[in-house]
C-alpha positions in Angstrom: 0.0 0.1 0.0 1.3 3.5 -1.1 0.0 6.7 0.6 1.5 9.7 -1.2 -0.4 12.9 -2.0 2.0 13.8 -5.1 0.3 11.9 -8.0 3.5 11.5 -10.0 5.3 9.9 -7.1 2.3 7.7 -6.3 2.1 6.6 -9.9 5.8 5.9 -10.2 6.1 3.9 -6.9 2.8 1.9 -8.0 4.2 1.2 -11.4 7.5 -0.1 -10.0 5.8 -2.3 -7.4 3.4 -3.7 -10.0 6.3 -4.5 -12.3 7.9 -6.5 -9.5 4.6 -8.4 -9.3 3.1 -6.6 -6.1 -0.4 -5.8 -5.9 -0.7 -2.2 -4.9 -3.3 0.0 -3.3 -2.6 3.8 -3.7 -4.0 6.4 -1.6 -3.4 10.2 -2.0 -4.8 11.3 1.4 -5.1 9.8 5.0 -8.9 9.8 5.1 -10.2 6.4 6.4 -6.7 5.2 6.6 -7.1 2.4 9.0 -10.3 1.2 7.2 -8.3 1.2 3.9 -5.5 -0.8 5.6 -7.8 -3.3 7.2 -9.6 -3.9 4.0 -6.5 -4.3 1.8 -4.4 -6.0 4.4 -1.0 -5.0 2.9 2.3 -6.7 3.6 4.0 -3.4 3.6 3.1 0.3 3.8 5.0 3.1 2.1 3.7 6.4 3.5 4.5 10.1 3.1 4.7 12.2 6.2 3.1 15.4 4.6 -0.3 14.6 3.3 -3.0 17.2 2.6 -5.4 16.1 5.3 -3.1 14.3 7.7 0.4 13.9 9.1 1.7 10.6 8.1 3.5 10.2 11.7 -0.1 10.5 13.4 -1.4 7.7 10.9 1.7 5.7 11.8 0.8 5.8 15.4 -2.7 4.9 14.8 -1.5 2.0 12.7 0.8 0.8 15.4 -1.7 1.3 18.2 -4.4 -0.8 16.3 -3.8 -4.5 17.3 -5.0 -5.6 13.8 -2.5 -3.6 12.0 0.4 -3.0 14.2 2.4 -5.9 12.6 2.5 -4.3 9.2 5.9 -2.8 8.4 5.9 0.9 7.4 8.3 2.8 5.3 8.1 6.5 5.8 9.0 8.8 2.9 9.6 12.6 3.2 11.2 15.6 1.2 11.0 17.7 4.3 12.2 15.6 7.1 15.3 13.1 7.4 16.1 9.9 9.3 17.1 11.8 12.4 14.2 14.2 12.8 10.9 12.7 11.3 9.8 11.0 14.5 6.6 12.3 16.4 6.3 11.5 20.2 9.1 8.8 19.9 7.0 6.7 17.2 9.4 5.3 14.7 8.6 3.7 11.4 10.3 0.6 10.5 12.3 2.5 8.0 12.6 5.8 6.5 13.7 7.4 3.1 14.2 10.9 2.2 12.9 12.1 -1.1 14.1 12.2 -3.9 15.2 8.6 -3.5 16.8 6.0 -5.8 14.4 3.4 -7.0 17.0 0.5 -6.2 17.4 1.7 -2.7 13.4 1.7 -2.4 13.0 -1.8 -3.6 15.9 -2.9 -1.2 14.2 -1.3 1.7 10.8 -2.9 0.8 12.2 -6.4 0.4 14.0 -5.9 3.7 10.9 -5.0 5.4 9.1 -7.9 3.9 11.8 -10.3 5.2 11.4 -9.2 8.8 
């Protein structure tokens, strides 16, 4: 599952994942996030921090505080934050990538999260 408000980035990540035989659900905002996650039941979530209607870090906390979804690994992405300053209230994602990012590095991180 990919949550990214920039349609170009969402499309690129979706195309790359689909080319690797992943079934991808893309969202461009945080509305009804937990309901979408529970319905789609993703193996991994790639989520932007700065969304038009929500802070991805708040959604991360909601995900990790929900028993049915807390096991899902999350890769946070951001153009504004970096790996040292993206956390909110001490809640860390399973991994982080700054934008712009290298596609090979993105795939390496996704496969590493799926192996956990």
